C-alpha positions as CSV (number, residue, x, y, z in Angstrom):
1,M,7.6,81.0,27.3
2,T,9.6,80.4,30.5
3,F,6.4,80.1,32.5
4,L,5.1,77.4,30.1
5,L,8.4,75.5,30.1
6,T,8.7,75.7,33.9
7,L,5.2,74.2,34.4
8,G,5.7,71.6,31.7
9,M,2.7,72.9,29.8
10,L,4.4,72.9,26.5
11,D,3.1,69.3,25.9
12,T,-0.5,70.6,25.9
13,W,-0.1,73.2,23.1
14,K,-2.7,71.5,21.0
15,I,-5.3,71.9,23.7
16,I,-4.3,75.6,24.2
17,I,-4.5,76.3,20.5
18,G,-7.9,74.7,20.3
19,L,-9.2,76.8,23.1
20,L,-7.9,79.9,21.6
21,I,-9.4,79.2,18.2
22,G,-12.7,78.3,19.8
23,G,-12.8,81.5,21.8
24,V,-12.0,83.6,18.7
25,L,-14.8,82.0,16.8
26,A,-17.4,81.9,19.6
27,A,-16.9,85.5,20.8
28,P,-18.4,87.3,17.7
29,L,-21.3,84.8,17.6
30,A,-22.1,85.4,21.2
31,A,-22.0,89.2,20.7
32,I,-24.4,88.9,17.8
33,A,-26.7,86.6,19.8
34,A,-26.6,89.0,22.8
35,R,-27.6,91.9,20.6
36,K,-30.4,90.2,18.8
37,L,-32.1,88.0,21.4
38,P,-34.0,89.3,24.4
39,H,-32.2,88.9,27.8
40,R,-34.9,86.6,29.2
41,V,-34.4,84.1,26.3
42,L,-30.6,84.2,26.7
43,M,-30.9,83.5,30.4
44,G,-33.2,80.6,29.7
45,M,-30.8,79.2,27.1
46,V,-27.9,79.4,29.6
47,G,-30.0,77.8,32.3
48,V,-31.0,74.9,30.0
49,L,-27.3,74.4,28.9
50,I,-26.1,74.3,32.6
51,I,-28.8,71.8,33.5
52,A,-28.1,69.6,30.5
53,L,-24.3,69.6,31.2
54,S,-25.0,68.8,34.9
55,V,-27.3,65.9,34.0
56,R,-24.7,64.6,31.5
57,T,-22.0,64.8,34.2
58,I,-24.1,62.9,36.6
59,L,-25.0,60.2,34.1
60,L,-21.4,59.7,33.1
61,S,-20.3,59.5,36.8
62,L,-22.8,56.6,37.3
63,K,-21.1,54.4,34.7
């Protein structure tokens, strides 16, 4: 608690809670996907996601 108060991060508690909840929900789903899908398919999905996010970032930076 002292660490958060010192850095002034107490104002961002909503963001921190959102990240925690998202992680708790996403971890079991990712474990199930990793068990059921072939590794090659998972790596392809990750690659497509990274490319899509990069293209989005580039397009948003041009505006």
